[in-house]
C-alpha positions in Angstrom: 14.7 16.2 3.6 14.7 12.4 4.0 16.9 10.0 2.0 14.2 7.7 0.4 15.2 6.8 -3.2 11.6 7.5 -4.5 10.8 10.9 -2.8 8.3 13.1 -4.5 8.6 16.9 -4.3 7.9 18.4 -0.9 5.0 20.9 -0.7 3.0 22.9 1.9 -0.7 23.7 1.7 -2.7 26.3 3.5 -5.6 23.9 4.1 -6.6 21.7 7.0 -6.1 18.2 5.6 -7.8 15.0 6.8 -6.2 11.9 5.4 -8.0 8.5 5.7 -6.1 5.4 4.6 -8.8 3.1 3.1 -6.5 0.3 1.7 -2.8 -0.5 1.7 -0.2 1.8 3.2 1.3 5.1 2.3 4.1 7.2 3.6 4.1 10.9 4.5 7.6 12.4 4.0 8.3 15.6 6.0 11.4 17.7 6.4 13.3 15.3 8.8 11.0 12.3 9.2 8.7 9.9 7.5 5.4 8.5 8.9 4.0 5.2 7.5 0.1 5.0 7.6 -1.9 1.8 7.0 -5.5 1.0 6.3 -7.7 2.4 9.1 -5.3 5.2 10.0 -6.4 8.8 10.0 -4.1 11.9 10.0 -4.9 15.6 10.3 -2.2 18.0 9.2 -1.9 21.7 8.4 1.0 23.7 7.1 3.4 20.9 7.2 6.1 20.5 4.5 5.1 17.1 3.1 5.0 14.7 0.2 3.0 11.4 -0.2 4.6 8.2 -1.5 3.4 4.6 -1.9 6.6 2.6 -1.7 5.0 -0.8 -1.5 4.1 -3.0 -4.4 0.4 -3.0 -3.4 -2.4 -0.6 -4.2 -3.1 2.2 -1.7 -6.5 4.0 -1.6 -6.5 7.2 0.3 -9.3 9.7 0.9 -8.2 13.3 1.3 -10.5 16.0 2.7 -9.0 19.5 2.4 -10.8 22.4 4.2 -10.0 26.0 3.5 -8.3 27.8 6.3 -6.9 31.2 7.1 -3.4 31.3 5.6 -0.6 30.7 8.1 1.9 32.8 6.2 4.6 30.2 6.1 7.0 29.6 3.2 5.6 29.2 -0.2 2.3 27.4 0.1 0.4 25.8 -2.8 -3.1 27.3 -2.7 -4.5 25.8 -5.9 -5.7 29.2 -7.2 -4.5 32.8 -7.5 -6.9 33.7 -4.6 -8.0 30.8 -2.4 -10.6 32.9 -0.6 
């Protein structure tokens, strides 16, 4: 895990996630790295241990589109329901 002072809990989802940064900037913390995204950036991720944090003093607006997917069977994913299917 990374060493940022304001690190939210890491989680893993079973969805395919499209992340669109509309305004400001946001950081995606992963097991051993952090990626900073700014307005206009788009990220697609799946099954990654991750957490989101806005470490700036400015507002960040982010659009998330999560699409159901066949489970990868990794770790302890958060599915949002008892049965995601």
